mmCIF file of the C-alpha atoms, coordinates in Angstrom:
data_MODEL
# 
_entry.id   MODEL 
# 
loop_
_atom_site.group_PDB 
_atom_site.id 
_atom_site.type_symbol 
_atom_site.label_atom_id 
_atom_site.label_alt_id 
_atom_site.label_comp_id 
_atom_site.label_asym_id 
_atom_site.label_entity_id 
_atom_site.label_seq_id 
_atom_site.pdbx_PDB_ins_code 
_atom_site.Cartn_x 
_atom_site.Cartn_y 
_atom_site.Cartn_z 
_atom_site.occupancy 
_atom_site.B_iso_or_equiv 
_atom_site.pdbx_formal_charge 
_atom_site.auth_seq_id 
_atom_site.auth_comp_id 
_atom_site.auth_asym_id 
_atom_site.auth_atom_id 
_atom_site.pdbx_PDB_model_num 
ATOM 1   C CA . PHE A 1 1   ? -0.238  -0.151  -0.270  1.00 0.00 ? 1   PHE A CA 1 
ATOM 2   C CA . LYS A 1 2   ? 2.910   2.344   0.860   1.00 0.00 ? 2   LYS A CA 1 
ATOM 3   C CA . LEU A 1 3   ? 4.297   1.604   -3.005  1.00 0.00 ? 3   LEU A CA 1 
ATOM 4   C CA . LYS A 1 4   ? 0.588   2.683   -4.015  1.00 0.00 ? 4   LYS A CA 1 
ATOM 5   C CA . ALA A 1 5   ? 0.168   -0.778  -5.451  1.00 0.00 ? 5   ALA A CA 1 
ATOM 6   C CA . ASN A 1 6   ? -3.201  -1.861  -5.453  1.00 0.00 ? 6   ASN A CA 1 
ATOM 7   C CA . VAL A 1 7   ? -3.849  -4.229  -2.731  1.00 0.00 ? 7   VAL A CA 1 
ATOM 8   C CA . ILE A 1 8   ? -6.765  -6.964  -1.952  1.00 0.00 ? 8   ILE A CA 1 
ATOM 9   C CA . VAL A 1 9   ? -6.731  -8.758  1.305   1.00 0.00 ? 9   VAL A CA 1 
ATOM 10  C CA . LEU A 1 10  ? -8.879  -11.466 2.027   1.00 0.00 ? 10  LEU A CA 1 
ATOM 11  C CA . GLY A 1 11  ? -9.984  -12.612 5.600   1.00 0.00 ? 11  GLY A CA 1 
ATOM 12  C CA . ARG A 1 12  ? -12.569 -13.978 7.941   1.00 0.00 ? 12  ARG A CA 1 
ATOM 13  C CA . ASN A 1 13  ? -12.888 -11.086 10.099  1.00 0.00 ? 13  ASN A CA 1 
ATOM 14  C CA . LYS A 1 14  ? -15.521 -8.504  8.979   1.00 0.00 ? 14  LYS A CA 1 
ATOM 15  C CA . LYS A 1 15  ? -14.856 -5.729  11.328  1.00 0.00 ? 15  LYS A CA 1 
ATOM 16  C CA . LYS A 1 16  ? -10.950 -6.173  10.692  1.00 0.00 ? 16  LYS A CA 1 
ATOM 17  C CA . LEU A 1 17  ? -11.480 -5.916  6.835   1.00 0.00 ? 17  LEU A CA 1 
ATOM 18  C CA . ASP A 1 18  ? -14.076 -2.752  7.192   1.00 0.00 ? 18  ASP A CA 1 
ATOM 19  C CA . GLN A 1 19  ? -11.742 -1.017  9.581   1.00 0.00 ? 19  GLN A CA 1 
ATOM 20  C CA . ILE A 1 20  ? -8.658  -1.462  6.898   1.00 0.00 ? 20  ILE A CA 1 
ATOM 21  C CA . ASN A 1 21  ? -11.037 -0.493  4.041   1.00 0.00 ? 21  ASN A CA 1 
ATOM 22  C CA . ARG A 1 22  ? -12.206 2.413   5.964   1.00 0.00 ? 22  ARG A CA 1 
ATOM 23  C CA . GLU A 1 23  ? -8.618  3.692   7.175   1.00 0.00 ? 23  GLU A CA 1 
ATOM 24  C CA . LYS A 1 24  ? -6.329  1.802   4.574   1.00 0.00 ? 24  LYS A CA 1 
ATOM 25  C CA . LYS A 1 25  ? -8.698  2.429   1.311   1.00 0.00 ? 25  LYS A CA 1 
ATOM 26  C CA . ILE A 1 26  ? -7.765  -1.081  0.617   1.00 0.00 ? 26  ILE A CA 1 
ATOM 27  C CA . PHE A 1 27  ? -10.240 -3.477  -0.760  1.00 0.00 ? 27  PHE A CA 1 
ATOM 28  C CA . GLY A 1 28  ? -10.965 -6.154  1.667   1.00 0.00 ? 28  GLY A CA 1 
ATOM 29  C CA . ILE A 1 29  ? -12.943 -9.426  1.059   1.00 0.00 ? 29  ILE A CA 1 
ATOM 30  C CA . CYS A 1 30  ? -14.299 -11.081 3.733   1.00 0.00 ? 30  CYS A CA 1 
ATOM 31  C CA . CYS A 1 31  ? -13.888 -14.510 2.547   1.00 0.00 ? 31  CYS A CA 1 
ATOM 32  C CA . ASP A 1 32  ? -13.298 -18.012 4.596   1.00 0.00 ? 32  ASP A CA 1 
ATOM 33  C CA . ILE A 1 33  ? -11.185 -20.081 1.903   1.00 0.00 ? 33  ILE A CA 1 
ATOM 34  C CA . THR A 1 34  ? -11.912 -23.068 4.020   1.00 0.00 ? 34  THR A CA 1 
ATOM 35  C CA . ASN A 1 35  ? -15.358 -22.725 2.806   1.00 0.00 ? 35  ASN A CA 1 
ATOM 36  C CA . GLU A 1 36  ? -15.608 -24.161 -0.904  1.00 0.00 ? 36  GLU A CA 1 
ATOM 37  C CA . ILE A 1 37  ? -18.553 -21.898 -1.713  1.00 0.00 ? 37  ILE A CA 1 
ATOM 38  C CA . GLN A 1 38  ? -16.898 -18.721 -0.515  1.00 0.00 ? 38  GLN A CA 1 
ATOM 39  C CA . LEU A 1 39  ? -13.822 -19.102 -1.923  1.00 0.00 ? 39  LEU A CA 1 
ATOM 40  C CA . ASP A 1 40  ? -15.629 -19.207 -5.246  1.00 0.00 ? 40  ASP A CA 1 
ATOM 41  C CA . LYS A 1 41  ? -17.468 -16.827 -5.361  1.00 0.00 ? 41  LYS A CA 1 
ATOM 42  C CA . THR A 1 42  ? -14.274 -14.497 -4.381  1.00 0.00 ? 42  THR A CA 1 
ATOM 43  C CA . ILE A 1 43  ? -12.624 -15.993 -7.097  1.00 0.00 ? 43  ILE A CA 1 
ATOM 44  C CA . ASN A 1 44  ? -15.473 -14.902 -9.367  1.00 0.00 ? 44  ASN A CA 1 
ATOM 45  C CA . LEU A 1 45  ? -15.301 -11.379 -8.090  1.00 0.00 ? 45  LEU A CA 1 
ATOM 46  C CA . LEU A 1 46  ? -11.326 -11.048 -8.412  1.00 0.00 ? 46  LEU A CA 1 
ATOM 47  C CA . LYS A 1 47  ? -11.958 -12.065 -11.951 1.00 0.00 ? 47  LYS A CA 1 
ATOM 48  C CA . LYS A 1 48  ? -14.380 -9.317  -12.461 1.00 0.00 ? 48  LYS A CA 1 
ATOM 49  C CA . LYS A 1 49  ? -12.614 -6.734  -11.000 1.00 0.00 ? 49  LYS A CA 1 
ATOM 50  C CA . ILE A 1 50  ? -9.040  -6.671  -12.007 1.00 0.00 ? 50  ILE A CA 1 
ATOM 51  C CA . LYS A 1 51  ? -7.257  -8.572  -15.234 1.00 0.00 ? 51  LYS A CA 1 
ATOM 52  C CA . PHE A 1 52  ? -3.989  -9.766  -13.579 1.00 0.00 ? 52  PHE A CA 1 
ATOM 53  C CA . ILE A 1 53  ? -2.659  -10.600 -10.464 1.00 0.00 ? 53  ILE A CA 1 
ATOM 54  C CA . ASP A 1 54  ? 0.760   -9.154  -9.910  1.00 0.00 ? 54  ASP A CA 1 
ATOM 55  C CA . ILE A 1 55  ? 2.234   -10.712 -6.573  1.00 0.00 ? 55  ILE A CA 1 
ATOM 56  C CA . ILE A 1 56  ? -0.001  -13.147 -4.357  1.00 0.00 ? 56  ILE A CA 1 
ATOM 57  C CA . ILE A 1 57  ? 0.952   -13.254 -0.245  1.00 0.00 ? 57  ILE A CA 1 
ATOM 58  C CA . PHE A 1 58  ? -0.726  -16.301 1.538   1.00 0.00 ? 58  PHE A CA 1 
ATOM 59  C CA . THR A 1 59  ? -0.440  -16.041 5.469   1.00 0.00 ? 59  THR A CA 1 
ATOM 60  C CA . SER A 1 60  ? -3.409  -18.045 6.237   1.00 0.00 ? 60  SER A CA 1 
ATOM 61  C CA . GLY A 1 61  ? -2.495  -19.790 9.312   1.00 0.00 ? 61  GLY A CA 1 
ATOM 62  C CA . ILE A 1 62  ? -4.068  -21.040 12.936  1.00 0.00 ? 62  ILE A CA 1 
ATOM 63  C CA . ASN A 1 63  ? -2.228  -23.163 15.936  1.00 0.00 ? 63  ASN A CA 1 
ATOM 64  C CA . ILE A 1 64  ? -3.946  -25.519 18.085  1.00 0.00 ? 64  ILE A CA 1 
ATOM 65  C CA . ARG A 1 65  ? -1.360  -26.433 20.657  1.00 0.00 ? 65  ARG A CA 1 
ATOM 66  C CA . GLU A 1 66  ? -1.546  -30.400 21.804  1.00 0.00 ? 66  GLU A CA 1 
ATOM 67  C CA . ASN A 1 67  ? 0.252   -32.918 22.741  1.00 0.00 ? 67  ASN A CA 1 
ATOM 68  C CA . PHE A 1 68  ? 0.364   -35.579 20.615  1.00 0.00 ? 68  PHE A CA 1 
ATOM 69  C CA . ILE A 1 69  ? -0.996  -38.313 23.031  1.00 0.00 ? 69  ILE A CA 1 
ATOM 70  C CA . ASN A 1 70  ? -4.204  -35.866 23.701  1.00 0.00 ? 70  ASN A CA 1 
ATOM 71  C CA . LEU A 1 71  ? -4.327  -35.151 20.461  1.00 0.00 ? 71  LEU A CA 1 
ATOM 72  C CA . ASN A 1 72  ? -8.176  -34.013 18.687  1.00 0.00 ? 72  ASN A CA 1 
ATOM 73  C CA . LEU A 1 73  ? -8.433  -35.206 15.477  1.00 0.00 ? 73  LEU A CA 1 
ATOM 74  C CA . ASN A 1 74  ? -11.066 -32.819 14.684  1.00 0.00 ? 74  ASN A CA 1 
ATOM 75  C CA . ASN A 1 75  ? -8.840  -29.898 15.676  1.00 0.00 ? 75  ASN A CA 1 
ATOM 76  C CA . PHE A 1 76  ? -5.823  -31.498 13.538  1.00 0.00 ? 76  PHE A CA 1 
ATOM 77  C CA . LYS A 1 77  ? -8.230  -31.537 10.492  1.00 0.00 ? 77  LYS A CA 1 
ATOM 78  C CA . LYS A 1 78  ? -8.865  -27.378 11.366  1.00 0.00 ? 78  LYS A CA 1 
ATOM 79  C CA . VAL A 1 79  ? -5.097  -26.860 11.395  1.00 0.00 ? 79  VAL A CA 1 
ATOM 80  C CA . ILE A 1 80  ? -4.362  -28.803 8.547   1.00 0.00 ? 80  ILE A CA 1 
ATOM 81  C CA . ASN A 1 81  ? -7.192  -27.222 6.674   1.00 0.00 ? 81  ASN A CA 1 
ATOM 82  C CA . THR A 1 82  ? -6.710  -23.856 7.255   1.00 0.00 ? 82  THR A CA 1 
ATOM 83  C CA . ASN A 1 83  ? -2.818  -24.162 6.895   1.00 0.00 ? 83  ASN A CA 1 
ATOM 84  C CA . LEU A 1 84  ? -2.550  -26.320 3.995   1.00 0.00 ? 84  LEU A CA 1 
ATOM 85  C CA . ILE A 1 85  ? -5.662  -27.258 1.964   1.00 0.00 ? 85  ILE A CA 1 
ATOM 86  C CA . ALA A 1 86  ? -6.815  -24.304 1.633   1.00 0.00 ? 86  ALA A CA 1 
ATOM 87  C CA . ALA A 1 87  ? -3.717  -23.373 -0.221  1.00 0.00 ? 87  ALA A CA 1 
ATOM 88  C CA . ILE A 1 88  ? -3.900  -26.179 -2.186  1.00 0.00 ? 88  ILE A CA 1 
ATOM 89  C CA . ASN A 1 89  ? -7.715  -25.135 -2.890  1.00 0.00 ? 89  ASN A CA 1 
ATOM 90  C CA . PHE A 1 90  ? -6.607  -21.199 -3.386  1.00 0.00 ? 90  PHE A CA 1 
ATOM 91  C CA . TYR A 1 91  ? -4.218  -22.351 -6.061  1.00 0.00 ? 91  TYR A CA 1 
ATOM 92  C CA . LYS A 1 92  ? -5.630  -24.919 -8.090  1.00 0.00 ? 92  LYS A CA 1 
ATOM 93  C CA . LYS A 1 93  ? -8.835  -22.284 -7.962  1.00 0.00 ? 93  LYS A CA 1 
ATOM 94  C CA . ILE A 1 94  ? -6.743  -19.079 -8.732  1.00 0.00 ? 94  ILE A CA 1 
ATOM 95  C CA . ILE A 1 95  ? -3.564  -20.612 -11.362 1.00 0.00 ? 95  ILE A CA 1 
ATOM 96  C CA . PRO A 1 96  ? -5.711  -20.618 -14.502 1.00 0.00 ? 96  PRO A CA 1 
ATOM 97  C CA . PHE A 1 97  ? -6.723  -17.167 -14.004 1.00 0.00 ? 97  PHE A CA 1 
ATOM 98  C CA . ILE A 1 98  ? -3.159  -15.895 -13.248 1.00 0.00 ? 98  ILE A CA 1 
ATOM 99  C CA . GLN A 1 99  ? -0.959  -17.888 -16.121 1.00 0.00 ? 99  GLN A CA 1 
ATOM 100 C CA . ASN A 1 100 ? 0.628   -15.641 -17.955 1.00 0.00 ? 100 ASN A CA 1 
ATOM 101 C CA . LYS A 1 101 ? 3.379   -16.072 -20.383 1.00 0.00 ? 101 LYS A CA 1 
ATOM 102 C CA . LYS A 1 102 ? 4.063   -12.182 -20.967 1.00 0.00 ? 102 LYS A CA 1 
ATOM 103 C CA . LYS A 1 103 ? 3.847   -11.294 -17.497 1.00 0.00 ? 103 LYS A CA 1 
ATOM 104 C CA . LYS A 1 104 ? 5.183   -12.580 -14.287 1.00 0.00 ? 104 LYS A CA 1 
ATOM 105 C CA . THR A 1 105 ? 3.313   -13.158 -10.994 1.00 0.00 ? 105 THR A CA 1 
ATOM 106 C CA . ASN A 1 106 ? 5.001   -13.913 -7.584  1.00 0.00 ? 106 ASN A CA 1 
ATOM 107 C CA . ILE A 1 107 ? 3.595   -15.859 -4.783  1.00 0.00 ? 107 ILE A CA 1 
ATOM 108 C CA . ILE A 1 108 ? 4.881   -15.989 -1.381  1.00 0.00 ? 108 ILE A CA 1 
ATOM 109 C CA . ASN A 1 109 ? 3.816   -18.775 1.003   1.00 0.00 ? 109 ASN A CA 1 
ATOM 110 C CA . PHE A 1 110 ? 4.384   -18.035 4.622   1.00 0.00 ? 110 PHE A CA 1 
ATOM 111 C CA . THR A 1 111 ? 5.987   -21.358 6.342   1.00 0.00 ? 111 THR A CA 1 
ATOM 112 C CA . SER A 1 112 ? 7.855   -21.134 9.484   1.00 0.00 ? 112 SER A CA 1 
ATOM 113 C CA . ILE A 1 113 ? 10.531  -21.922 11.053  1.00 0.00 ? 113 ILE A CA 1 
ATOM 114 C CA . LEU A 1 114 ? 8.264   -24.955 12.750  1.00 0.00 ? 114 LEU A CA 1 
ATOM 115 C CA . SER A 1 115 ? 8.589   -26.417 8.470   1.00 0.00 ? 115 SER A CA 1 
ATOM 116 C CA . THR A 1 116 ? 11.609  -28.095 9.261   1.00 0.00 ? 116 THR A CA 1 
ATOM 117 C CA . ARG A 1 117 ? 11.747  -28.637 12.679  1.00 0.00 ? 117 ARG A CA 1 
ATOM 118 C CA . THR A 1 118 ? 9.456   -28.941 15.888  1.00 0.00 ? 118 THR A CA 1 
ATOM 119 C CA . LEU A 1 119 ? 8.613   -28.605 19.777  1.00 0.00 ? 119 LEU A CA 1 
ATOM 120 C CA . LEU A 1 120 ? 6.480   -29.842 22.038  1.00 0.00 ? 120 LEU A CA 1 
ATOM 121 C CA . GLN A 1 121 ? 2.736   -29.111 21.268  1.00 0.00 ? 121 GLN A CA 1 
ATOM 122 C CA . ARG A 1 122 ? 3.094   -28.279 17.641  1.00 0.00 ? 122 ARG A CA 1 
ATOM 123 C CA . THR A 1 123 ? 2.040   -31.507 15.959  1.00 0.00 ? 123 THR A CA 1 
ATOM 124 C CA . SER A 1 124 ? -0.828  -30.350 13.619  1.00 0.00 ? 124 SER A CA 1 
ATOM 125 C CA . TYR A 1 125 ? 1.022   -27.078 13.021  1.00 0.00 ? 125 TYR A CA 1 
ATOM 126 C CA . SER A 1 126 ? 4.658   -28.338 12.049  1.00 0.00 ? 126 SER A CA 1 
ATOM 127 C CA . ILE A 1 127 ? 3.246   -30.772 9.677   1.00 0.00 ? 127 ILE A CA 1 
ATOM 128 C CA . SER A 1 128 ? 0.703   -28.497 8.170   1.00 0.00 ? 128 SER A CA 1 
ATOM 129 C CA . LYS A 1 129 ? 3.563   -25.945 7.462   1.00 0.00 ? 129 LYS A CA 1 
ATOM 130 C CA . ALA A 1 130 ? 5.691   -28.554 6.764   1.00 0.00 ? 130 ALA A CA 1 
ATOM 131 C CA . GLY A 1 131 ? 2.924   -29.580 3.441   1.00 0.00 ? 131 GLY A CA 1 
ATOM 132 C CA . LEU A 1 132 ? 3.460   -26.129 2.812   1.00 0.00 ? 132 LEU A CA 1 
ATOM 133 C CA . LEU A 1 133 ? 6.644   -25.479 2.338   1.00 0.00 ? 133 LEU A CA 1 
ATOM 134 C CA . MET A 1 134 ? 6.824   -29.146 0.163   1.00 0.00 ? 134 MET A CA 1 
ATOM 135 C CA . LEU A 1 135 ? 3.998   -27.185 -1.875  1.00 0.00 ? 135 LEU A CA 1 
ATOM 136 C CA . THR A 1 136 ? 6.097   -24.141 -2.426  1.00 0.00 ? 136 THR A CA 1 
ATOM 137 C CA . ARG A 1 137 ? 8.610   -26.067 -3.948  1.00 0.00 ? 137 ARG A CA 1 
ATOM 138 C CA . ASN A 1 138 ? 6.367   -28.415 -6.019  1.00 0.00 ? 138 ASN A CA 1 
ATOM 139 C CA . LEU A 1 139 ? 4.442   -25.123 -7.505  1.00 0.00 ? 139 LEU A CA 1 
ATOM 140 C CA . ALA A 1 140 ? 7.584   -23.576 -8.544  1.00 0.00 ? 140 ALA A CA 1 
ATOM 141 C CA . LEU A 1 141 ? 8.692   -26.380 -10.366 1.00 0.00 ? 141 LEU A CA 1 
ATOM 142 C CA . GLU A 1 142 ? 5.567   -27.494 -12.143 1.00 0.00 ? 142 GLU A CA 1 
ATOM 143 C CA . LEU A 1 143 ? 4.824   -23.451 -12.668 1.00 0.00 ? 143 LEU A CA 1 
ATOM 144 C CA . LYS A 1 144 ? 7.898   -22.291 -14.233 1.00 0.00 ? 144 LYS A CA 1 
ATOM 145 C CA . ASP A 1 145 ? 6.714   -22.431 -17.869 1.00 0.00 ? 145 ASP A CA 1 
ATOM 146 C CA . LEU A 1 146 ? 3.342   -20.480 -16.638 1.00 0.00 ? 146 LEU A CA 1 
ATOM 147 C CA . ASN A 1 147 ? 5.654   -17.447 -15.781 1.00 0.00 ? 147 ASN A CA 1 
ATOM 148 C CA . VAL A 1 148 ? 4.661   -17.969 -12.183 1.00 0.00 ? 148 VAL A CA 1 
ATOM 149 C CA . VAL A 1 149 ? 7.794   -17.786 -9.451  1.00 0.00 ? 149 VAL A CA 1 
ATOM 150 C CA . VAL A 1 150 ? 6.769   -19.227 -5.870  1.00 0.00 ? 150 VAL A CA 1 
ATOM 151 C CA . ASN A 1 151 ? 8.688   -18.963 -2.495  1.00 0.00 ? 151 ASN A CA 1 
ATOM 152 C CA . SER A 1 152 ? 8.309   -18.985 0.711   1.00 0.00 ? 152 SER A CA 1 
ATOM 153 C CA . ILE A 1 153 ? 9.139   -16.592 4.192   1.00 0.00 ? 153 ILE A CA 1 
ATOM 154 C CA . SER A 1 154 ? 9.589   -19.331 7.078   1.00 0.00 ? 154 SER A CA 1 
ATOM 155 C CA . PRO A 1 155 ? 9.619   -16.543 9.867   1.00 0.00 ? 155 PRO A CA 1 
ATOM 156 C CA . GLY A 1 156 ? 10.607  -17.564 13.345  1.00 0.00 ? 156 GLY A CA 1 
ATOM 157 C CA . PRO A 1 157 ? 8.619   -16.480 16.964  1.00 0.00 ? 157 PRO A CA 1 
ATOM 158 C CA . LEU A 1 158 ? 6.700   -13.177 16.375  1.00 0.00 ? 158 LEU A CA 1 
ATOM 159 C CA . LEU A 1 159 ? 5.275   -10.806 18.381  1.00 0.00 ? 159 LEU A CA 1 
ATOM 160 C CA . THR A 1 160 ? 1.904   -11.951 17.008  1.00 0.00 ? 160 THR A CA 1 
ATOM 161 C CA . LYS A 1 161 ? -1.571  -13.073 17.798  1.00 0.00 ? 161 LYS A CA 1 
ATOM 162 C CA . ILE A 1 162 ? -0.549  -17.145 17.703  1.00 0.00 ? 162 ILE A CA 1 
ATOM 163 C CA . ASN A 1 163 ? 1.742   -16.565 20.069  1.00 0.00 ? 163 ASN A CA 1 
ATOM 164 C CA . LYS A 1 164 ? 0.085   -15.228 22.754  1.00 0.00 ? 164 LYS A CA 1 
ATOM 165 C CA . PRO A 1 165 ? 0.110   -18.218 24.936  1.00 0.00 ? 165 PRO A CA 1 
ATOM 166 C CA . VAL A 1 166 ? 3.537   -17.763 25.181  1.00 0.00 ? 166 VAL A CA 1 
ATOM 167 C CA . LEU A 1 167 ? 3.601   -13.990 25.432  1.00 0.00 ? 167 LEU A CA 1 
ATOM 168 C CA . LYS A 1 168 ? 1.041   -13.632 27.927  1.00 0.00 ? 168 LYS A CA 1 
ATOM 169 C CA . ASN A 1 169 ? 3.516   -15.947 30.192  1.00 0.00 ? 169 ASN A CA 1 
ATOM 170 C CA . LYS A 1 170 ? 6.673   -13.930 30.847  1.00 0.00 ? 170 LYS A CA 1 
ATOM 171 C CA . LYS A 1 171 ? 8.791   -16.863 31.951  1.00 0.00 ? 171 LYS A CA 1 
ATOM 172 C CA . LYS A 1 172 ? 7.523   -19.110 28.556  1.00 0.00 ? 172 LYS A CA 1 
ATOM 173 C CA . TYR A 1 173 ? 8.895   -15.862 26.946  1.00 0.00 ? 173 TYR A CA 1 
ATOM 174 C CA . LEU A 1 174 ? 12.343  -15.574 28.700  1.00 0.00 ? 174 LEU A CA 1 
ATOM 175 C CA . GLN A 1 175 ? 12.588  -19.647 27.922  1.00 0.00 ? 175 GLN A CA 1 
ATOM 176 C CA . MET A 1 176 ? 12.135  -19.244 24.433  1.00 0.00 ? 176 MET A CA 1 
ATOM 177 C CA . CYS A 1 177 ? 13.969  -16.339 23.990  1.00 0.00 ? 177 CYS A CA 1 
ATOM 178 C CA . SER A 1 178 ? 16.962  -18.116 26.099  1.00 0.00 ? 178 SER A CA 1 
ATOM 179 C CA . LYS A 1 179 ? 17.336  -20.216 22.499  1.00 0.00 ? 179 LYS A CA 1 
ATOM 180 C CA . ILE A 1 180 ? 17.264  -16.973 20.188  1.00 0.00 ? 180 ILE A CA 1 
ATOM 181 C CA . PRO A 1 181 ? 20.324  -15.828 19.711  1.00 0.00 ? 181 PRO A CA 1 
ATOM 182 C CA . MET A 1 182 ? 18.811  -12.359 19.108  1.00 0.00 ? 182 MET A CA 1 
ATOM 183 C CA . GLU A 1 183 ? 17.494  -12.737 22.787  1.00 0.00 ? 183 GLU A CA 1 
ATOM 184 C CA . ARG A 1 184 ? 13.871  -11.415 21.515  1.00 0.00 ? 184 ARG A CA 1 
ATOM 185 C CA . PHE A 1 185 ? 10.523  -12.190 19.390  1.00 0.00 ? 185 PHE A CA 1 
ATOM 186 C CA . GLY A 1 186 ? 10.848  -10.429 16.175  1.00 0.00 ? 186 GLY A CA 1 
ATOM 187 C CA . LYS A 1 187 ? 8.272   -7.660  15.027  1.00 0.00 ? 187 LYS A CA 1 
ATOM 188 C CA . VAL A 1 188 ? 6.006   -8.162  11.832  1.00 0.00 ? 188 VAL A CA 1 
ATOM 189 C CA . ASN A 1 189 ? 7.817   -5.332  10.239  1.00 0.00 ? 189 ASN A CA 1 
ATOM 190 C CA . GLU A 1 190 ? 11.036  -7.195  10.256  1.00 0.00 ? 190 GLU A CA 1 
ATOM 191 C CA . LEU A 1 191 ? 9.574   -9.503  7.067   1.00 0.00 ? 191 LEU A CA 1 
ATOM 192 C CA . GLU A 1 192 ? 8.918   -6.570  5.016   1.00 0.00 ? 192 GLU A CA 1 
ATOM 193 C CA . THR A 1 193 ? 12.546  -6.148  3.257   1.00 0.00 ? 193 THR A CA 1 
ATOM 194 C CA . ALA A 1 194 ? 11.863  -9.940  2.198   1.00 0.00 ? 194 ALA A CA 1 
ATOM 195 C CA . ILE A 1 195 ? 8.429   -9.594  1.096   1.00 0.00 ? 195 ILE A CA 1 
ATOM 196 C CA . LEU A 1 196 ? 9.618   -6.574  -1.109  1.00 0.00 ? 196 LEU A CA 1 
ATOM 197 C CA . PHE A 1 197 ? 12.382  -8.572  -2.241  1.00 0.00 ? 197 PHE A CA 1 
ATOM 198 C CA . LEU A 1 198 ? 10.536  -11.648 -3.154  1.00 0.00 ? 198 LEU A CA 1 
ATOM 199 C CA . SER A 1 199 ? 7.869   -9.406  -4.916  1.00 0.00 ? 199 SER A CA 1 
ATOM 200 C CA . SER A 1 200 ? 10.151  -7.245  -7.025  1.00 0.00 ? 200 SER A CA 1 
ATOM 201 C CA . ASP A 1 201 ? 11.914  -7.437  -10.032 1.00 0.00 ? 201 ASP A CA 1 
ATOM 202 C CA . LYS A 1 202 ? 15.517  -7.881  -7.927  1.00 0.00 ? 202 LYS A CA 1 
ATOM 203 C CA . SER A 1 203 ? 14.385  -11.702 -7.415  1.00 0.00 ? 203 SER A CA 1 
ATOM 204 C CA . THR A 1 204 ? 14.398  -12.889 -10.747 1.00 0.00 ? 204 THR A CA 1 
ATOM 205 C CA . TYR A 1 205 ? 16.226  -15.893 -10.868 1.00 0.00 ? 205 TYR A CA 1 
ATOM 206 C CA . ILE A 1 206 ? 14.512  -17.029 -7.249  1.00 0.00 ? 206 ILE A CA 1 
ATOM 207 C CA . THR A 1 207 ? 11.739  -20.024 -7.417  1.00 0.00 ? 207 THR A CA 1 
ATOM 208 C CA . GLY A 1 208 ? 11.340  -22.711 -4.910  1.00 0.00 ? 208 GLY A CA 1 
ATOM 209 C CA . SER A 1 209 ? 13.578  -21.088 -2.331  1.00 0.00 ? 209 SER A CA 1 
ATOM 210 C CA . GLU A 1 210 ? 12.856  -20.250 1.575   1.00 0.00 ? 210 GLU A CA 1 
ATOM 211 C CA . ILE A 1 211 ? 13.841  -17.130 3.331   1.00 0.00 ? 211 ILE A CA 1 
ATOM 212 C CA . VAL A 1 212 ? 14.386  -18.219 6.787   1.00 0.00 ? 212 VAL A CA 1 
ATOM 213 C CA . ILE A 1 213 ? 13.779  -14.645 9.299   1.00 0.00 ? 213 ILE A CA 1 
ATOM 214 C CA . ASP A 1 214 ? 14.202  -16.045 12.998  1.00 0.00 ? 214 ASP A CA 1 
ATOM 215 C CA . GLY A 1 215 ? 16.750  -14.272 14.792  1.00 0.00 ? 215 GLY A CA 1 
ATOM 216 C CA . GLY A 1 216 ? 19.032  -16.718 14.161  1.00 0.00 ? 216 GLY A CA 1 
ATOM 217 C CA . TRP A 1 217 ? 17.101  -19.716 15.955  1.00 0.00 ? 217 TRP A CA 1 
ATOM 218 C CA . GLN A 1 218 ? 18.357  -22.024 13.642  1.00 0.00 ? 218 GLN A CA 1 
ATOM 219 C CA . ILE A 1 219 ? 21.834  -22.049 14.148  1.00 0.00 ? 219 ILE A CA 1 
ATOM 220 C CA . LEU A 1 220 ? 21.976  -23.176 17.307  1.00 0.00 ? 220 LEU A CA 1 
# 
């Protein structure tokens, strides 16, 4: 938005979308992408409203923390559906619209450092993000002839809503920070440079890659 791009946001929270529309003049569409009917309506709306999509940033994600021995399969399916199946379904529907040999589309999937490693109570989340990382690589391979490049950004712990259970517990927060060389959780705006780079013409020889932004977590 700051760079004068025409931005469209899909989300489930209508109240937040309305606020974004008012404050940022961004076009927000209320859509649960795990819902087939809503997704079809949204894709049809996009086709009517715009001619082409230059950049897609897929950030859909939830986390339900449970020990494996007590894993609730309904919760597991909810995480997998939101974090992985929704992405597969979304791309199956949107790719016919964006394929264009004369014009490039950049896709950025938000994976996680837990795509390649895990923590306690992260069975569902880690599996879903690992799947999204492999989907990124597979799409990069299969869409190369359609002028579509696909990459991922894997953040470490961030100061976001999904990490509230840790942020609300100072002892747990400090324990987590002790595993990070930079000794803190990241800020959302610290992801901006990677997003801009992967969205730009400076990354034309990069596809199927993962940029890790984790404060050094993975080097320990």
